[in-house]
Structure formats: structure tokens, C-alpha cells
C-alpha positions in Angstrom: -40.8 27.0 70.7 -37.2 27.2 69.9 -36.1 28.0 66.4 -32.9 26.6 64.8 -31.2 29.4 63.1 -29.2 28.5 59.9 -26.3 30.6 58.7 -27.1 32.5 55.5 -25.2 31.0 52.4 -22.2 33.0 51.4 -22.8 33.3 47.6 -19.7 35.5 47.3 -17.4 32.7 48.5 -19.1 30.1 46.3 -18.7 32.4 43.3 -15.0 32.8 44.2 -14.6 29.0 44.5 -16.2 28.3 41.2 -14.0 30.8 39.5 -11.0 29.1 41.1 -12.2 25.7 39.8 -12.8 27.1 36.4 -9.5 28.8 36.1 -7.8 25.8 37.5 -9.5 23.5 35.0 -8.7 25.9 32.2 -5.1 26.1 33.3 -4.8 22.3 33.5 -6.4 21.9 30.2 -4.1 24.5 28.7 -1.1 22.8 30.3 -2.2 19.5 28.9 -2.6 21.0 25.5 0.8 22.7 25.7 2.4 19.4 26.9 0.7 17.5 24.1 1.6 20.1 21.5 5.1 21.3 22.4 6.6 18.3 24.3 10.1 18.1 22.8 10.6 15.5 20.1 14.1 14.5 19.2 15.5 14.7 15.7 15.3 11.0 15.0 11.6 11.0 15.6 11.1 14.0 13.4 12.9 12.2 10.6 11.0 9.0 11.2 7.8 10.9 10.5 8.9 11.4 6.9 7.2 8.8 4.8 6.8 7.8 1.2 3.4 8.4 -0.4 2.9 6.5 -3.6 -0.1 6.8 -5.9 -0.8 4.5 -8.8 -2.9 6.6 -11.1 -5.2 5.3 -13.8 -8.4 6.0 -15.6 -11.3 3.5 -15.6 -13.3 3.5 -18.8 -16.8 1.9 -18.2 -19.2 0.9 -20.9 -22.1 -1.4 -21.4 -22.1 -5.1 -20.7 -19.8 -4.5 -17.7 -17.0 -3.7 -20.1 -14.2 -1.7 -18.5 -10.5 -1.0 -19.2 -7.8 0.9 -17.4 -5.7 3.6 -18.9 -2.4 4.6 -17.3 -0.5 7.6 -18.7 3.3 7.3 -18.4 5.8 9.8 -19.8 4.4 9.2 -23.3 1.1 10.6 -24.5 -0.1 7.1 -25.4 -1.4 5.4 -22.2 -0.8 1.8 -21.1 -4.0 -0.2 -21.5 -5.1 -3.2 -19.4 -8.2 -5.0 -18.2 -6.9 -5.0 -14.6 -5.5 -1.9 -12.9 -2.8 -4.0 -11.3 -1.2 -4.3 -14.8 -0.7 -0.6 -15.2 2.6 0.9 -14.1 2.1 4.7 -14.0 2.9 5.8 -10.5 3.8 9.0 -8.7 5.9 9.3 -5.6 6.1 12.0 -3.1 7.1 12.4 0.5 4.7 13.1 3.3 4.7 13.6 7.1 2.8 11.6 9.7 0.8 14.2 11.5 -2.0 12.2 13.2 -2.4 9.5 15.8 -5.5 8.5 13.9 -3.4 7.4 10.9 -3.6 10.6 8.8 -0.8 11.7 6.5 -0.4 15.2 5.1 1.3 15.7 1.7 1.0 17.9 -1.3 -1.7 17.4 -4.0 0.9 17.2 -6.7 -0.1 13.5 -7.1 -3.2 14.6 -9.0 -2.1 18.0 -10.3 -1.3 17.1 -13.9 -4.4 14.8 -14.5 -8.0 15.9 -14.9 -10.7 14.0 -13.0 -12.3 12.9 -16.3 -11.0 12.7 -19.9 -12.8 14.6 -22.6 -14.9 12.4 -24.9 -13.1 13.3 -28.1 -9.8 12.7 -26.5 -10.9 9.3 -25.3 -12.2 8.3 -28.7 -8.8 9.2 -30.3 -7.1 7.2 -27.7 -9.2 4.1 -28.4 -8.5 4.3 -32.1 -4.8 4.7 -31.6 -4.7 1.9 -29.0 -6.5 -0.4 -31.3 -3.8 0.1 -34.0 -0.9 -0.3 -31.6 -2.4 -3.5 -30.1 -2.8 -5.0 -33.6 0.9 -4.3 -34.4 2.0 -5.7 -31.1 0.0 -8.9 -31.7 1.6 -9.4 -35.1 5.1 -8.9 -33.6 4.3 -11.4 -30.8 3.1 -14.0 -33.3 6.4 -13.8 -35.1 8.4 -14.1 -31.9 6.3 -17.1 -30.8 7.0 -18.8 -34.2 10.7 -18.4 -33.4 10.3 -19.9 -30.0 8.2 -22.8 -31.4 11.0 -23.5 -33.9 13.5 -23.5 -31.1 11.4 -25.9 -29.0 11.4 -28.4 -31.9 15.1 -28.7 -31.8 15.8 -28.5 -28.1 14.8 -30.0 -24.8 15.1 -29.5 -21.0 18.6 -30.7 -21.0 19.8 -27.7 -23.0 21.0 -24.6 -21.2 18.4 -21.8 -21.3 15.6 -24.0 -22.6 13.4 -23.4 -19.6 14.0 -19.6 -19.7 13.1 -19.5 -23.4 9.9 -21.5 -22.8 9.0 -19.2 -19.9 9.4 -16.3 -22.2 7.1 -17.9 -24.7 4.5 -18.5 -22.0 4.7 -14.9 -21.0 4.1 -13.8 -24.6 1.1 -16.1 -24.9 -0.4 -14.6 -21.8 0.2 -11.1 -23.1 -1.4 -12.0 -26.4 -4.5 -13.4 -24.5 -4.7 -10.1 -22.6 -4.4 -8.1 -25.8 -7.0 -10.2 -27.5 -9.5 -9.5 -24.6 -8.6 -5.8 -24.8 -9.2 -5.6 -28.5 -12.6 -7.2 -28.1 -13.6 -4.7 -25.4 -12.2 -1.7 -27.4 -14.2 -2.8 -30.5 -17.4 -3.0 -28.5 -16.7 0.5 -27.0 -16.1 1.9 -30.5 -19.5 0.6 -31.7 -21.5 2.2 -28.8 -23.9 5.0 -29.7 -23.1 6.8 -26.4 -19.4 7.4 -25.7 -18.0 5.8 -22.5 -16.5 7.9 -19.7 -13.0 7.8 -18.3 -12.8 8.6 -14.5 -9.5 9.1 -12.6 -8.7 6.5 -9.9 -5.8 6.1 -7.6 -4.3 3.3 -5.5 -2.6 5.0 -2.6 0.1 3.5 -0.3 2.1 4.8 2.5 5.6 3.6 3.6 7.1 5.0 6.8 10.8 5.9 6.9 13.0 3.1 8.2 10.4 0.4 7.2 9.6 -1.4 4.0 6.1 -2.3 5.1 3.6 -0.3 3.0 -0.1 0.1 3.9 -3.0 1.2 1.8 -4.5 4.6 2.3 -7.5 6.6 1.1 -8.0 10.2 0.1 -9.8 12.2 2.7 -9.3 15.9 1.8 -7.8 18.0 -0.9 -7.5 21.7 0.0 -5.0 24.6 -0.4 -2.5 22.5 -2.3 -2.5 19.8 0.4 -3.7 16.2 0.3 -4.8 14.4 3.5 -4.7 10.6 3.4 -5.8 8.0 6.0 -4.5 4.5 6.5 -6.9 1.7 6.1 -6.9 0.7 9.8 -6.8 4.3 11.0 -3.5 3.6 12.7 0.1 4.7 11.9 2.0 2.0 10.0 4.6 -0.1 11.7 7.8 1.9 12.3 6.1 5.3 12.3 6.5 7.7 15.3 3.7 9.1 17.3 4.1 12.5 15.7 1.9 15.6 16.2 1.5 18.3 13.5 2.4 20.9 16.1 5.8 19.3 16.5 6.7 20.0 13.0 8.9 22.8 14.3 9.1 26.5 13.7 10.4 28.5 10.9 13.6 30.4 11.5 14.3 33.1 8.9 18.0 32.8 9.3 18.2 29.0 9.4 19.3 27.0 6.5 16.5 25.0 5.0 16.6 21.7 3.1 13.8 20.0 1.2 13.9 16.3 1.4 11.7 14.2 -0.9 11.0 10.7 -2.0 12.1 9.9 -5.7 9.0 11.3 -7.3 8.0 11.4 -10.9 7.8 15.0 -12.1 6.0 16.9 -14.8 7.7 19.3 -17.2 6.3 22.3 -15.3 7.9 21.3 -12.0 11.0 23.2 -11.1 13.5 23.2 -8.3 13.4 25.8 -5.6 15.5 26.4 -2.5 15.5 29.0 0.2 19.1 28.9 1.3 21.1 30.2 -1.7 24.2 28.9 -0.1 23.0 25.3 -0.7 21.2 25.9 -3.9 23.6 24.1 -6.2 23.6 21.0 -4.0 20.1 20.8 -2.6 17.3 22.1 -4.9 13.9 21.5 -3.3 11.7 18.8 -4.6 8.0 18.9 -5.3 6.2 17.5 -2.3 9.3 17.6 -0.1 9.4 18.0 3.6 11.3 21.1 4.7 13.9 20.6 7.4 15.8 23.4 9.1 19.3 23.3 10.5 18.1 22.1 13.8 16.5 19.1 12.3 13.0 20.4 12.7 10.3 19.7 10.1 9.0 23.0 9.0 6.3 22.2 6.4 5.8 20.9 2.9 7.1 22.1 -0.4 4.5 22.8 -3.1 5.0 24.5 -6.4 7.5 27.4 -5.8 6.8 27.9 -2.2 6.4 26.2 1.2 3.2 25.1 3.0 3.9 26.1 6.6 3.4 23.9 9.6 0.6 26.2 10.7 -1.3 25.7 7.4 -0.8 22.0 7.7 -2.1 22.1 11.3 -5.2 24.0 10.1 -5.9 21.5 7.4 -5.5 18.6 9.8 -7.7 20.3 12.4 -10.5 20.4 9.8 -10.2 16.6 9.4 -10.2 15.9 13.2 -12.1 18.9 14.5 -9.9 20.8 17.0 -11.0 19.3 20.3 -10.7 15.8 19.0 -7.3 16.5 17.6 -6.0 17.5 21.1 -7.8 14.6 22.7 -6.2 12.0 20.3 -2.8 13.4 21.0 -3.3 13.4 24.7 -4.5 9.8 24.7 -1.5 8.8 22.6 0.9 10.4 25.1 -0.9 8.6 28.0 -0.7 5.3 26.2 3.0 5.8 25.6 3.6 6.7 29.2 1.8 3.6 30.3 3.7 1.4 27.9 7.1 2.8 28.9 6.2 3.0 32.7 7.6 0.4 35.1 5.5 -2.7 35.0 4.0 -4.5 38.0 5.7 -7.6 39.2 5.0 -10.6 37.0 3.8 -8.5 34.1 5.6 -8.6 30.8 7.8 -5.6 29.9 7.2 -4.2 26.4 10.3 -3.0 24.8 10.3 -0.7 21.8 13.0 -1.0 19.3 14.5 2.3 18.1 15.8 2.7 14.6 19.4 3.8 14.7 20.0 4.7 11.0 16.7 6.2 9.8 17.0 7.0 6.1 16.0 10.3 4.7 14.6 11.2 1.3 16.6 13.8 -0.6 17.0 15.4 -3.9 20.3 16.9 -5.0 22.6 17.6 -8.0 26.0 16.1 -8.3 29.0 17.9 -9.6 28.5 16.2 -13.0 25.0 17.7 -13.3 23.2 14.4 -12.5 20.0 14.7 -10.5 19.4 12.2 -7.7 16.1 11.7 -5.9 15.7 9.1 -3.2 17.0 7.8 0.1 20.2 8.8 1.7 21.9 7.5 4.8 22.5 8.1 7.7 21.1 10.9 9.9 24.4 12.6 9.9 23.6 13.7 6.4 22.3 16.9 7.9 25.6 17.9 9.2 27.3 16.7 6.0 25.0 18.9 3.9 26.0 22.0 5.8 29.7 21.2 5.2 28.9 20.9 1.5 29.6 17.2 1.4 27.4 15.1 -0.9 25.3 12.6 1.1 25.6 8.9 0.4 22.9 7.2 -1.7 21.4 4.3 0.2 18.0 2.7 -0.3 15.6 3.3 -3.1 16.3 6.2 -5.4 16.3 7.6 -9.0 19.3 9.2 -10.8 18.8 11.3 -13.9 22.0 12.0 -16.0 22.7 15.0 -18.2 22.2 12.9 -21.4 18.7 11.8 -20.3 19.7 8.4 -19.0 17.6 7.4 -15.9 18.7 4.9 -13.3 16.0 3.7 -10.8 16.4 1.1 -8.1 18.1 0.0 -4.9 21.3 1.7 -3.8 23.8 0.5 -1.3 26.9 2.4 -0.2 26.4 4.9 -3.0 26.3 2.1 -5.6 23.2 0.9 -7.6 23.0 -2.8 -6.9 19.7 -3.6 -8.7 17.3 -1.5 -10.7 16.4 -0.2 -14.1 18.2 1.9 -16.7 16.3 3.8 -19.4 18.1 5.4 -22.3 17.9 5.6 -26.1 18.8 1.9 -26.6 15.9 0.7 -24.4 15.2 -0.4 -20.9 17.6 -2.6 -18.9 16.5 -4.2 -15.6 19.0 -6.1 -13.5 22.3 -5.7 -11.7 24.9 -3.0 -12.0 28.5 -2.4 -11.0 30.0 0.6 -9.3 30.3 2.5 -12.7 26.6 2.2 -13.3 27.2 -0.4 -16.0 25.0 -3.5 -16.6 26.9 -6.2 -14.8 25.6 -9.6 -13.6 22.2 -10.9 -14.5 19.6 -8.7 -16.2 17.1 -8.2 -19.0 17.2 -5.7 -21.8 14.2 -4.5 -23.8 15.7 -2.8 -26.8 13.9 0.0 -28.6 14.0 -2.0 -31.9 11.9 -4.7 -30.4 14.7 -7.2 -29.5 14.8 -8.8 -26.0 17.8 -10.3 -24.2 17.9 -12.1 -20.8 21.1 -13.3 -19.3 24.4 -12.2 -17.9 26.3 -9.0 -18.5 29.8 -7.7 -18.1 30.6 -4.0 -18.2 27.5 -3.1 -20.3 28.1 -5.9 -22.8 26.3 -9.2 -23.1 28.7 -11.8 -21.8 28.1 -15.3 -20.5 24.9 -17.3 -21.0 21.8 -15.7 -22.2 19.2 -15.7 -24.9 18.0 -13.1 -27.4 14.5 -13.0 -29.0 13.4 -11.0 -32.0 10.6 -11.0 -34.4 13.0 -10.9 -37.4 15.4 -13.8 -36.5 15.8 -17.1 -34.7 16.2 -17.5 -31.0 19.9 -17.0 -30.0 20.3 -19.0 -26.9 23.8 -19.8 -25.7 27.1 -18.2 -24.9 27.7 -14.5 -25.5 31.0 -12.6 -25.5 31.8 -8.9 -26.1 28.1 -8.2 -26.9 28.1 -10.9 -29.7 26.5 -14.3 -29.9 29.2 -16.9 -29.9 27.1 -20.0 -30.0 25.2 -22.7 -28.1 27.4 -24.9 -25.9 25.6 -28.2 -25.4 25.8 -30.4 -22.3 26.4 -33.9 -23.6 24.6 -36.7 -21.7 23.3 -40.1 -22.4 19.9 -38.6 -23.2 21.1 -37.3 -26.6 21.3 -39.2 -29.9 24.8 -39.8 -31.3 25.9 -41.2 -34.5 29.1 -41.7 -36.7 30.1 -41.4 -40.3 32.7 -43.8 -41.8 34.7 -44.2 -45.0 37.6 -46.3 -46.1 39.8 -44.5 -43.6 38.3 -46.5 -40.7 39.7 -49.6 -42.4 42.9 -48.1 -43.8 44.5 -46.1 -41.0 46.4 -43.0 -42.2 45.7 -44.0 -45.9 47.7 -47.3 -45.6 46.1 -50.1 -47.5 47.9 -52.7 -45.4 46.8 -53.9 -42.9 43.1 -53.6 -43.3 41.3 -53.2 -40.0 37.8 -54.6 -39.6 34.8 -52.9 -37.8 33.5 -54.9 -34.9 29.8 -54.0 -35.3 28.7 -55.9 -32.2 31.0 -53.8 -30.0 30.1 -50.2 -31.2 30.1 -47.7 -28.3 31.2 -44.1 -28.3 33.9 -43.6 -25.7 35.3 -40.1 -26.4 33.9 -36.9 -27.9 37.1 -35.0 -28.5 38.4 -32.1 -26.6 36.6 -29.1 -25.0 33.2 -30.8 -24.6 30.8 -30.3 -21.6 30.1 -33.8 -20.6 27.8 -34.9 -17.8 28.5 -38.4 -16.5 30.6 -41.0 -18.3 31.0 -41.0 -22.1 29.5 -44.4 -23.0 26.9 -43.9 -25.6 25.3 -46.2 -28.2 25.7 -45.5 -31.9 22.2 -44.6 -32.9 22.9 -43.9 -36.6 25.6 -44.5 -39.2 26.4 -42.7 -42.5 28.7 -44.5 -44.9 30.6 -42.9 -47.8 29.7 -44.5 -51.1 31.0 -42.4 -54.0 33.1 -39.3 -54.9 33.0 -37.4 -58.1 31.9 -39.5 -61.1 34.3 -42.4 -60.8 35.3 -43.2 -57.2 33.7 -45.9 -55.1 34.4 -46.9 -51.5 35.2 -50.6 -51.8 34.2 -51.2 -48.1 30.8 -49.5 -48.6 28.7 -52.6 -49.5 30.1 -54.7 -46.6 29.7 -51.9 -44.0 26.1 -51.2 -45.2 25.2 -54.8 -45.0 26.5 -55.1 -41.4 24.7 -52.0 -40.2 21.4 -53.1 -41.6 21.9 -56.6 -40.0 22.5 -54.9 -36.6 19.4 -52.8 -37.0 21.3 -49.5 -36.9 19.7 -46.7 -38.9 22.0 -46.2 -41.8 22.5 -43.7 -44.7 24.7 -43.1 -47.7 26.7 -40.0 -48.6 28.4 -38.7 -51.7 31.5 -36.5 -51.8 30.8 -33.7 -54.3 33.6 -32.7 -56.8 34.0 -29.5 -58.8 35.7 -31.4 -61.6 32.5 -32.8 -63.1 28.9 -32.0 -63.5 26.3 -32.6 -60.8 24.2 -34.7 -63.1 27.0 -37.1 -63.9 27.9 -37.4 -60.2 24.2 -38.1 -59.3 24.0 -40.9 -61.8 27.2 -42.4 -60.6 25.9 -42.2 -57.0 22.6 -43.9 -57.9 24.4 -46.7 -59.8 26.8 -47.6 -57.0 24.7 -46.9 -53.9 21.8 -48.7 -52.2 19.2 -46.4 -50.7 16.2 -48.4 -49.4 12.9 -46.8 -48.3 13.8 -47.7 -44.7 17.2 -46.0 -44.9 18.1 -42.5 -43.9 18.0 -39.9 -46.6 21.1 -39.6 -48.8 23.6 -36.9 -48.0 25.6 -34.6 -50.3 29.1 -33.8 -48.8 30.2 -30.3 -50.1 33.8 -29.4 -49.0 35.5 -27.4 -51.8 38.3 -25.1 -51.0 38.1 -21.3 -51.6 40.5 -21.6 -54.5 38.3 -24.3 -56.1 35.2 -22.2 -55.6 36.8 -19.1 -57.1 38.1 -21.1 -60.1 34.8 -22.9 -60.8 32.5 -20.0 -59.9 30.1 -19.9 -57.0 27.0 -19.6 -59.2 28.2 -22.6 -61.3 28.8 -24.6 -58.2 25.3 -24.1 -56.8 23.9 -24.9 -60.2 25.5 -28.3 -60.3 24.6 -28.9 -56.6 20.9 -28.3 -57.4 21.2 -30.7 -60.3 22.5 -33.5 -58.1 19.9 -32.8 -55.4 17.1 -32.8 -58.0 18.0 -36.0 -59.7 18.7 -38.0 -56.4 15.5 -36.8 -54.8 13.4 -37.8 -57.8 15.0 -41.3 -57.9 15.1 -42.1 -54.2 11.9 -40.4 -53.1 13.7 -38.7 -50.3 14.9 -35.2 -50.0 18.7 -35.2 -49.5 20.6 -33.6 -46.7 23.5 -31.1 -47.3 26.7 -31.7 -45.4 28.8 -28.5 -45.2 31.1 -26.7 -42.8 29.9 -23.8 -40.6 32.2 -21.4 -42.5 30.8 -22.5 -45.9 27.3 -21.9 -44.6 28.2 -18.3 -43.5 30.2 -17.4 -46.5 28.3 -18.9 -49.4 24.8 -20.2 -48.6 23.6 -16.6 -48.3 23.8 -16.5 -52.1 21.6 -19.6 -52.4 18.6 -18.9 -50.2 16.5 -21.6 -51.9 18.8 -24.2 -50.5 18.7 -22.8 -47.0 14.9 -22.7 -47.2 14.3 -26.1 -48.7 16.9 -28.4 -47.3 18.2 -29.6 -43.9 21.8 -29.3 -43.0 24.5 -31.5 -41.4 27.1 -29.0 -40.2 30.8 -29.8 -39.4 32.0 -27.5 -36.7 34.8 -28.7 -34.4 34.7 -25.9 -31.9 32.8 -26.0 -28.6 29.7 -24.2 -30.0 26.9 -25.8 -31.9 26.2 -24.4 -35.4 23.2 -22.0 -35.3 21.5 -22.8 -38.5 18.6 -25.0 -39.7 20.4 -28.1 -38.3 19.8 -31.8 -38.6 23.1 -33.2 -37.4 26.2 -31.6 -35.9 29.5 -33.2 -36.5 31.3 -32.5 -33.2 34.8 -33.8 -33.9 36.8 -35.9 -36.3 38.8 -37.2 -33.4 36.2 -39.3 -31.6 36.8 -42.7 -30.2 34.5 -45.6 -30.8 34.9 -49.0 -29.3 35.0 -51.6 -32.2 36.7 -49.2 -34.6 40.4 -48.6 -34.8 41.6 -45.0 -35.1 39.7 -41.7 -35.1 36.0 -41.5 -36.0 33.7 -38.6 -36.9 31.2 -38.3 -34.1 27.8 -36.5 -34.7 24.8 -35.6 -32.6 21.2 -35.4 -33.7 19.7 -32.0 -33.1 16.6 -33.1 -31.3 15.1 -35.2 -28.6 14.9 -39.1 -28.6 11.2 -38.8 -29.4 11.9 -36.5 -32.3 14.6 -38.9 -33.6 12.1 -41.8 -33.5 9.7 -39.7 -35.5 12.5 -38.9 -37.9 13.3 -42.5 -38.4 9.7 -43.6 -38.8 9.1 -41.0 -41.5 12.2 -42.0 -43.4 14.0 -38.8 -42.7 11.1 -36.4 -43.0 10.8 -34.8 -39.6 7.3 -34.3 -38.3 6.6 -30.7 -37.6 
């Protein structure tokens, strides 16, 4: 029987082969790790890895009955209070670096450094008491401001410039009052609880990559060794972010110049500037949370406190998040996907092109020669070389500027000029457009520290153009401004307004000539001209909606055409009234009795008018106090006899110069103001006499043209109530 002899296994060779396989696999793995880790990354991609990390910080105070409020601490010790966290405005901005293909971002924990996780109970109770008092004061102020807006709405309509803006401001105040009312109710319930509520710190985190305005939400993953690790909501890098590994942050060179770039962050008082390169210290102090960049454009770590968190420490922190093998594997897969994406495609397959950002913006912090501090975006990438040549980079993008006097500018910059943003100084807070000199210029809103509000146009830091001012202590000023002063309201005259005329013997006797006598053709009355410098929309062809006729003057004069004109106006159905020209040569009582004897004031007529037009010489000779005493006597007697409260006809200048000494007249009577400029009188106005040079078809010569201060509906109400306007 033959026997097949098999060679004995060579275990020595097999062992040698296995070692070769093991070493080969290890070498391949090491090579893959090295390629994944140290594959060169250009400067543009390193800079694109710098991102903005923003945290909106607030405390949530929870109590019984699902009551909760949000507290946000700004620069003042008193927090902002709201039901919804979206209404809080306290935010902190830092810069971070994309260090993970799994959507992780590493930054410093300075976002939460100055705030405890929970507020002490006694501190929270004091805050609730103080907030209650402040909300009560704010509610009272808003009520007074709404009263001013309501009074404005009674005398204006949508055809007036600025009406919609004033009404929108009123709606905003009402919504704010509703929110404050709900807050007060919740705070009162919290104060009555036996067990004090708790205040827990919350944060709304967002990440915005450099070169992109698209922000994504993120969550806090780890806080360790002065670092904060965030992760995007979809575990992917935001649009515009580079595939960037923590190991590609670069290496630290002892002799290299180092710059710390940062994103316009809010700082606490304990934060201070620090820089490694003393040569650049005056121009580039490091910012808290900034990303260190060396002269080669390499990212070398993060700035925290008075030192630097090295790339290696960042790598260690990120490795704990990923666990080391997973970290390498994620980077390897990312490189493989990138190779597949950029590799030549098969025939018929679509080619995916990646757009590269040419001018990636950097975030920087530096002092100017005038000791102003800037934090924000600079452009372009050549700023690195400019920095080393001691040239100041150009501000471009979003940034904040702090001046030596404490003024803060915050907003969008373009070509080193703030185009739109906010300015905070001792006067208040301005939000709007600026010029190259950092002056309010264009449209903007100003919230004054004294409680006043202005919205409109500006010119070189002064209110100029159209705008409106709102205050709890005075009426709404809506109209034209110049050199920071309110000039007046300039109406747009249309067919929707209510126009009227006033006549005397001068409409029959042109230029005081008794012959010939010109009649008034009452069937042809149409207003054809409003005088010069009027903003007219459409053709001037308006009906005469009301007429006032002069009856008497002093204690003896009577307009001989009064009775006939009054009879014709009533026959045509035109609302008509009678006025008396006041004289300082006789007593008010005698003039009132003369007016009542010679005039006809029916219950269906407009209220009587007292025309007061004395010269300054006459007032000085007669005495201002004596004049107002006699005026009050006339008004009292006529009102008692006619059953209608008279109207005062005066000039704008007389109102400003003298009526301040007769506050009872201002408070109790309505006014018919003669002002022949282009701006409407800004008083408690019934009628505005626009011009003495109007033209009316059916009347020869010039005619006084007036406009009713209100809408057609308000005029109908005025007529129906015999001159007493319904409030």
C-alpha cells in the first residue's frame, strides 16, 4: 500500500508572512492617517474654517400653572423680561473653527463664563420686585403716548404724510402694552407663591461660516478646559464651510508673528486684550475667543483669557467627542467623498462643480490711531500681508466700533464705511443709515434717553426732511424737520379734503372801492387756486363746503352785505357761520352785545367766531392781561346767548407769543389759525386759513381759503353736532 507523503507545514514562513501583512496594514493605516491628518490645506480653506458662534443667553423662570418668563441680562444689571425668549436681545458673539466633518465646532467657553447656571433665590426675588415697578412706569408712559397718537388720528387721515407710520407706531405700542400686561400678571402670581421659582440658564446657539450669511442652529455637546464644543442640528457642516480637520489647524512657530482674529463679540469688564507679537500689539490686540493665525496663514488655536488654547488641546477635546478611531475614519471618508466628487465623471454623468469663495472675510479686532476699537469682519484675504506692513485693514461686513468717548457703532460696513447699523451714546440709541463720517444720514429711528422717539430722515446727525416725533409729554410732531427742529406739517391738498372760505365787504368792494359793487354768484362757487407754495395733487377744483361771513367789528361797525350773503348761503345749503372782529378800543361785553344784536346765529349754523388780530403796539398799550379779560367776557356772553362755544381766530404768531399766558383758552376752545406759509399750524386746530390770495369762481378778487382739519366723515359729524366735534 502506497502512502502519499505531504510536506510538513512551514510555520516559520507563515509567521513571516503574517508579520509582513500586519506591518503592511499598519503602514497603510498610518499612511492613511497621515494623509488624512497632514494633507496640505491652502490658506483660503483655513480662513473659511473661521466661523461666527452666536449665543442668545437668557434665564427661564418656571413657576406653577405653567407660568414662565425669560430674563436676558444686557449691559445693565436690570434684565430684559419677556414671555417669549425670541423677544430677548442679549447675545454674545465669538469666533470658532470648524474642526469636524460631523458638524462639530470648537470655540471657547467665554459664552457662559460670566453667567451662573442658576440665579440665587434672593437675587431673583429682588429682580421680580424691581421689574414690576419698571413695567408699571413703562405702562403709564405708553398710555400717555397712545393718548397723543389717538388725538393725532382724530385730526388726520391716510392722505396725510406720515399718517400710516404714526398709526403703525401706535399699534406697536399697543402690542407692547399687551405683552407688559401679561408679564405683570405672571410676575404677580410668582410673587404670591409660597415656594420661590427657579431661574435656569438657557442658550440659543447659531453658527455662521465665513463667507456665508446662512446660519444654522447648534447644540452644546461638551464644556471642558476652557473650550466649548457645539454640533450643528443636522450633524453636517453649514453651507460654505470647508472640510477642515483639527489636525490641519497648523503648528505653532515661536518666531512667527501671531494674530488673533475674532467675531465682534460682547465682552465683560474682566476681559482684556492680549497679543504675543509685541511688534503688532498696538494694532492687533487679541480678542477673547479669537482664532490665532500665524504669519503663514495657519490656524494655531483659540484665544481664551490671557493665553492660547493650542491646536493639540483642541484636538484632544475633539477626540473625546468623536473617540479617536472614529475621528480618523470620518476624516478619511470625507477625503474619499471629496475625491469622488472632484474625480472625472463617467460619460453621460453630470459634473458637480464647486464654487470657491474668492474674497473670504476674516474676523478681526484692532485699535485705530484715534484709540477706537473695532471688532468684526475685514476684507479681503490680503489683510494678512497688510497687517505685517502695519497697514490698517479695511472694515467690510458686520462689525462693532467702540470710540474713546464710549460711543458704540454696530452694523454692516462696506468699504470701511458703516452703511446701516446702530449707534449707542449718551443721547440714546439710533438705528438707521450713516454717512462716511459716522453721522446719522438717510432714514433712521432714534430712541432718546429722555423717552422721546423719532422716525424719519436725517442729514449729518440732525433731523432733516420728513419724520415724526413721539413723546409722553407733548403732541405728535409729524411733518417736515430742518436743522434738528420741527418746521411743521406740509399737507397734500386733494379733492378729499374739506375747504371753505371767509368773506367780508372786501369781496364786494375790491380794494376798498365802494363803486362798483361786485355781486357774489353763489351758484358758481368753486375753489380754483390755493395760493403759492402748495402741494397739490390733481387739479384744484374744489367745492366750497363752508362759509364764514363777517358781521360786526368793535361796538359800532356792521358789514352791510352780511344779511344778504347769509341769506344766500343758507338758501344754497352751505354750512355758514358768523364772525366778529375784536377791537381793543372798547370792552368785550359791549362788543358781544353789539354782535348779538346785529348777527343771526341759528341752531343749525356753525358756531360764532371771534377774530383777534391786534398789533403788538396795541397789545402793549392795552395790556395783555386786560386784553384776555375782555376776550373772556365776549366769549362768555356769546356762548351763553347762542348755546354754542365760539371759535377763536388768531394768527400762528399770536398763538405762540401770547396764548401761553392764557392756558384756559388753549384748553377750552378750538382755534382757527391764519398761517400763510407752507406748513400747517401745529396747535389744537379746527380750521387752517391757507392764504388770503385764493381764487374762487363766482367771486371777484382775492378770497381767504381755509381747510377743515379733519376727514369728510369728521366734518359731517361736526356739522351734525352744530360745531361740537364728537370725540
